[in-house]
C-alpha positions as a Markdown table, in Angstrom:
| # | Residue | x | y | z |
|---|---|---|---|---|
| 1 | Unk | 4.5 | 4.2 | 15.8 |
| 2 | Unk | 3.2 | 7.8 | 15.5 |
| 3 | Unk | 0.3 | 8.3 | 13.1 |
| 4 | Unk | -1.7 | 11.1 | 11.6 |
| 5 | Unk | -5.2 | 10.2 | 10.4 |
| 6 | Unk | -6.9 | 12.2 | 7.6 |
| 7 | Unk | -10.6 | 11.5 | 6.8 |
| 8 | Unk | -13.5 | 13.9 | 6.3 |
| 9 | Unk | -15.8 | 11.7 | 8.5 |
| 10 | Unk | -15.4 | 12.8 | 12.1 |
| 11 | Unk | -17.0 | 9.5 | 13.3 |
| 12 | Unk | -14.5 | 7.4 | 11.4 |
| 13 | Unk | -11.6 | 9.6 | 12.5 |
| 14 | Unk | -12.5 | 9.4 | 16.2 |
| 15 | Unk | -13.4 | 5.7 | 16.0 |
| 16 | Unk | -10.2 | 4.8 | 14.2 |
| 17 | Unk | -8.1 | 6.9 | 16.6 |
| 18 | Unk | -9.6 | 5.1 | 19.6 |
| 19 | Unk | -9.1 | 1.6 | 18.1 |
| 20 | Unk | -5.5 | 2.4 | 17.2 |
| 21 | Unk | -4.8 | 3.8 | 20.7 |
| 22 | Unk | -5.9 | 0.5 | 22.1 |
| 23 | Unk | -3.2 | -1.3 | 20.1 |
| 24 | Unk | -0.5 | 1.0 | 21.5 |
| 25 | Unk | -0.4 | 3.2 | 18.4 |
| 26 | Unk | 0.1 | 6.9 | 19.1 |
| 27 | Unk | -2.3 | 9.0 | 17.0 |
| 28 | Unk | -0.7 | 12.4 | 17.1 |
| 29 | Unk | -3.4 | 14.1 | 15.0 |
| 30 | Unk | -6.8 | 13.4 | 13.3 |
| 31 | Unk | -7.8 | 15.9 | 10.6 |
| 32 | Unk | -10.6 | 16.4 | 8.1 |
| 33 | Unk | -9.0 | 17.8 | 5.0 |
| 34 | Unk | -5.8 | 17.8 | 2.9 |
| 35 | Unk | -4.6 | 21.2 | 4.1 |
| 36 | Unk | -4.7 | 20.2 | 7.7 |
| 37 | Unk | -3.0 | 16.9 | 6.8 |
| 38 | Unk | -0.1 | 18.7 | 5.3 |
| 39 | Unk | 0.2 | 21.1 | 8.2 |
| 40 | Unk | 0.0 | 18.2 | 10.8 |
| 41 | Unk | 2.8 | 16.2 | 9.1 |
| 42 | Unk | 5.0 | 19.3 | 8.8 |
| 43 | Unk | 4.6 | 20.1 | 12.5 |
| 44 | Unk | 4.4 | 16.7 | 14.1 |
| 45 | Unk | 6.6 | 14.5 | 11.8 |
| 46 | Unk | 4.7 | 11.2 | 12.3 |
| 47 | Unk | 5.9 | 7.8 | 11.1 |
| 48 | Unk | 2.8 | 7.2 | 9.0 |
| 49 | Unk | -0.1 | 9.1 | 7.5 |
| 50 | Unk | -3.4 | 7.2 | 7.0 |
| 51 | Unk | -5.2 | 9.1 | 4.3 |
| 52 | Unk | -8.7 | 8.9 | 2.8 |
| 53 | Unk | -8.4 | 9.4 | -0.9 |
| 54 | Unk | -11.6 | 11.5 | -1.2 |
| 55 | Unk | -11.8 | 14.6 | 1.0 |
| 56 | Unk | -13.2 | 18.1 | 0.9 |
| 57 | Unk | -13.8 | 20.3 | -1.0 |
| 58 | Unk | -14.6 | 18.2 | -4.1 |
| 59 | Unk | -14.4 | 14.7 | -2.6 |
| 60 | Unk | -12.5 | 13.4 | -5.6 |
| 61 | Unk | -8.8 | 13.0 | -5.2 |
| 62 | Unk | -7.7 | 15.5 | -2.6 |
| 63 | Unk | -6.3 | 12.9 | -0.3 |
| 64 | Unk | -4.3 | 11.2 | -3.1 |
| 65 | Unk | -2.9 | 14.6 | -4.3 |
| 66 | Unk | -1.9 | 15.5 | -0.8 |
| 67 | Unk | -0.2 | 12.1 | -0.5 |
| 68 | Unk | 1.9 | 12.9 | -3.6 |
| 69 | Unk | 2.9 | 16.2 | -2.1 |
| 70 | Unk | 3.8 | 14.6 | 1.2 |
| 71 | Unk | 5.9 | 12.0 | -0.5 |
| 72 | Unk | 7.9 | 14.8 | -2.2 |
| 73 | Unk | 8.3 | 16.8 | 1.1 |
| 74 | Unk | 8.8 | 13.9 | 3.4 |
| 75 | Unk | 10.2 | 10.9 | 1.5 |
| 76 | Unk | 10.7 | 9.0 | 4.8 |
| 77 | Unk | 7.0 | 9.2 | 5.7 |
| 78 | Unk | 4.9 | 6.0 | 5.5 |
| 79 | Unk | 1.7 | 6.6 | 3.5 |
| 80 | Unk | -1.4 | 4.4 | 3.7 |
| 81 | Unk | -4.3 | 5.4 | 1.4 |
| 82 | Unk | -7.8 | 4.2 | 2.1 |
| 83 | Unk | -10.7 | 4.3 | -0.3 |
| 84 | Unk | -14.3 | 3.1 | -0.6 |
| 85 | Unk | -13.7 | 2.1 | -4.2 |
| 86 | Unk | -10.9 | 1.3 | -6.6 |
| 87 | Unk | -9.0 | 4.4 | -7.7 |
| 88 | Unk | -5.9 | 4.5 | -9.9 |
| 89 | Unk | -5.2 | 8.2 | -10.4 |
| 90 | Unk | -2.2 | 9.4 | -8.4 |
| 91 | Unk | -1.8 | 6.0 | -7.0 |
| 92 | Unk | 0.2 | 5.1 | -10.1 |
| 93 | Unk | 2.5 | 8.1 | -9.6 |
| 94 | Unk | 3.1 | 7.3 | -6.0 |
| 95 | Unk | 3.8 | 3.6 | -6.6 |
| 96 | Unk | 6.1 | 4.3 | -9.5 |
| 97 | Unk | 8.2 | 7.0 | -7.9 |
| 98 | Unk | 8.5 | 5.7 | -4.3 |
| 99 | Unk | 7.0 | 2.2 | -3.8 |
| 100 | Unk | 8.7 | 1.9 | -0.4 |
| 101 | Unk | 6.6 | 2.8 | 2.7 |
| 102 | Unk | 3.4 | 2.9 | 0.7 |
| 103 | Unk | 0.1 | 1.1 | 0.9 |
| 104 | Unk | -3.4 | 1.2 | -0.5 |
| 105 | Unk | -6.4 | -0.6 | 1.1 |
| 106 | Unk | -10.1 | -0.6 | 0.5 |
| 107 | Unk | -12.0 | 0.3 | 3.6 |
| 108 | Unk | -14.4 | -2.6 | 3.2 |
| 109 | Unk | -11.5 | -5.1 | 3.4 |
| 110 | Unk | -10.2 | -3.8 | 6.7 |
| 111 | Unk | -12.4 | -6.1 | 8.7 |
| 112 | Unk | -10.6 | -5.5 | 12.0 |
| 113 | Unk | -8.0 | -3.3 | 13.5 |
| 114 | Unk | -5.3 | -5.9 | 13.5 |
| 115 | Unk | -5.4 | -6.1 | 9.7 |
| 116 | Unk | -4.9 | -2.4 | 9.6 |
| 117 | Unk | -2.1 | -2.3 | 12.2 |
| 118 | Unk | -0.2 | -5.1 | 10.5 |
| 119 | Unk | -0.4 | -3.1 | 7.2 |
| 120 | Unk | 0.8 | 0.0 | 9.0 |
| 121 | Unk | 3.8 | -1.8 | 10.5 |
| 122 | Unk | 4.8 | -3.3 | 7.1 |
| 123 | Unk | 4.7 | 0.2 | 5.5 |
| 124 | Unk | 6.6 | 1.9 | 8.3 |
| 125 | Unk | 9.2 | -0.9 | 8.1 |
| 126 | Unk | 9.8 | 0.0 | 4.4 |
| 127 | Unk | 7.4 | -2.4 | 2.7 |
| 128 | Unk | 4.5 | -2.0 | 0.3 |
| 129 | Unk | 0.9 | -3.2 | 0.9 |
| 130 | Unk | -1.8 | -3.4 | -1.7 |
| 131 | Unk | -5.3 | -4.7 | -1.2 |
| 132 | Unk | -5.9 | -8.0 | -3.0 |
| 133 | Unk | -8.8 | -6.4 | -4.9 |
| 134 | Unk | -6.5 | -3.6 | -6.0 |
| 135 | Unk | -4.0 | -6.1 | -7.3 |
| 136 | Unk | -6.7 | -8.1 | -9.1 |
| 137 | Unk | -8.0 | -4.9 | -10.7 |
| 138 | Unk | -4.5 | -3.8 | -11.8 |
| 139 | Unk | -3.6 | -7.3 | -13.0 |
| 140 | Unk | -6.8 | -7.3 | -15.1 |
| 141 | Unk | -5.8 | -4.1 | -17.0 |
| 142 | Unk | -5.0 | -4.5 | -20.7 |
| 143 | Unk | -1.4 | -3.2 | -20.2 |
| 144 | Unk | -0.5 | -6.3 | -18.4 |
| 145 | Unk | -1.0 | -8.7 | -21.3 |
| 146 | Unk | 2.6 | -8.9 | -22.5 |
| 147 | Unk | 4.1 | -9.7 | -19.1 |
| 148 | Unk | 1.6 | -10.9 | -16.6 |
| 149 | Unk | 0.1 | -13.3 | -19.0 |
| 150 | Unk | 3.4 | -15.2 | -18.8 |
| 151 | Unk | 2.7 | -16.1 | -15.2 |
| 152 | Unk | 1.0 | -19.3 | -14.2 |
| 153 | Unk | -2.0 | -19.4 | -11.9 |
| 154 | Unk | 0.1 | -20.3 | -8.9 |
| 155 | Unk | 2.6 | -17.6 | -9.7 |
| 156 | Unk | -0.2 | -15.1 | -9.8 |
| 157 | Unk | -1.3 | -16.3 | -6.4 |
| 158 | Unk | 2.2 | -15.8 | -5.1 |
| 159 | Unk | 2.4 | -12.3 | -6.6 |
| 160 | Unk | -0.9 | -11.3 | -5.1 |
| 161 | Unk | 0.4 | -12.4 | -1.6 |
| 162 | Unk | 3.6 | -10.5 | -2.2 |
| 163 | Unk | 1.6 | -7.4 | -2.9 |
| 164 | Unk | 0.0 | -7.8 | 0.5 |
| 165 | Unk | 3.4 | -7.5 | 2.1 |
| 166 | Unk | 3.6 | -11.2 | 3.0 |
| 167 | Unk | 7.0 | -12.8 | 3.8 |
| 168 | Unk | 8.0 | -15.9 | 1.9 |
| 169 | Unk | 7.2 | -17.9 | 5.0 |
| 170 | Unk | 3.7 | -16.4 | 5.3 |
| 171 | Unk | 3.1 | -17.1 | 1.6 |
| 172 | Unk | 4.1 | -20.7 | 2.1 |
| 173 | Unk | 1.7 | -21.1 | 5.0 |
| 174 | Unk | -1.2 | -19.4 | 3.1 |
| 175 | Unk | -0.7 | -21.6 | 0.0 |
| 176 | Unk | 0.2 | -24.7 | 2.0 |
| 177 | Unk | 3.5 | -25.2 | 0.1 |
| 178 | Unk | 7.0 | -25.4 | 1.4 |
| 179 | Unk | 9.4 | -22.4 | 1.6 |
| 180 | Unk | 11.7 | -23.6 | -1.2 |
| 181 | Unk | 8.7 | -23.9 | -3.6 |
| 182 | Unk | 7.8 | -20.3 | -2.8 |
| 183 | Unk | 11.3 | -19.2 | -3.5 |
| 184 | Unk | 11.2 | -21.0 | -6.8 |
| 185 | Unk | 7.9 | -19.4 | -7.8 |
| 186 | Unk | 9.3 | -15.9 | -7.0 |
| 187 | Unk | 12.5 | -16.5 | -9.0 |
| 188 | Unk | 10.3 | -17.5 | -12.0 |
| 189 | Unk | 8.1 | -14.4 | -11.5 |
| 190 | Unk | 11.2 | -12.2 | -11.6 |
| 191 | Unk | 12.5 | -13.9 | -14.7 |
| 192 | Unk | 9.1 | -13.7 | -16.5 |
| 193 | Unk | 8.7 | -10.1 | -15.7 |
| 194 | Unk | 12.2 | -9.3 | -16.8 |
| 195 | Unk | 13.2 | -8.0 | -13.4 |
| 196 | Unk | 16.9 | -8.7 | -13.2 |
| 197 | Unk | 19.1 | -8.1 | -10.1 |
| 198 | Unk | 20.4 | -4.6 | -9.6 |
| 199 | Unk | 22.1 | -2.8 | -6.8 |
| 200 | Unk | 19.3 | -0.2 | -6.3 |
| 201 | Unk | 16.3 | -2.1 | -7.4 |
| 202 | Unk | 13.6 | -3.4 | -5.1 |
| 203 | Unk | 12.7 | -6.3 | -7.3 |
| 204 | Unk | 10.0 | -7.6 | -5.0 |
| 205 | Unk | 8.1 | -4.3 | -5.2 |
| 206 | Unk | 8.8 | -3.9 | -8.9 |
| 207 | Unk | 7.2 | -7.3 | -9.5 |
| 208 | Unk | 4.0 | -6.2 | -7.8 |
| 209 | Unk | 4.1 | -3.0 | -9.8 |
| 210 | Unk | 5.1 | -4.6 | -13.1 |
| 211 | Unk | 1.8 | -3.4 | -14.7 |
| 212 | Unk | 3.3 | 0.1 | -14.6 |
| 213 | Unk | 6.0 | -0.8 | -17.1 |
| 214 | Unk | 5.6 | 0.4 | -20.7 |
């Protein structure tokens, strides 16, 4: 897996690059701003970009805006956004337009490199990874009332684990229930969120992103 890291903190960039190298991940570039990120991806064509949302010059949404541009230019690129706090601007657009190969984690929740590497692998493989705190925040928004209020407490637990990129087997292990029960919960979630089968729909991702629906 070939990775570009974009973070304004040189200490974090270098430290993360060393940790990832120890796991066998090839860090092809580590840059400090959005412009250098765009150039690095254009030139090096990595599998994944790990991007801090807040970067120079304003330290607001430069990283997220760059991620939107990267998605348009390189739809096959995996994108993992990192943030110190919950952000929704631009993340909504990314998730709605191209939920595949996308992730958003809070830095404080990445307690060890294996958590990060597993998320990166899930994203590169075509999955979606959302931090549990992000999911809880989104599920608490008023726009969810009509649909997510239909879910039981257990179904919400299952949906949150789905958002983390967990397989059905991993969800069963986490909740200490059998695989068939997990499948039943997921089927009910799809029904309650009005996500019916379709040839081009990624229903599992759409379930996680149901709060986007109007």
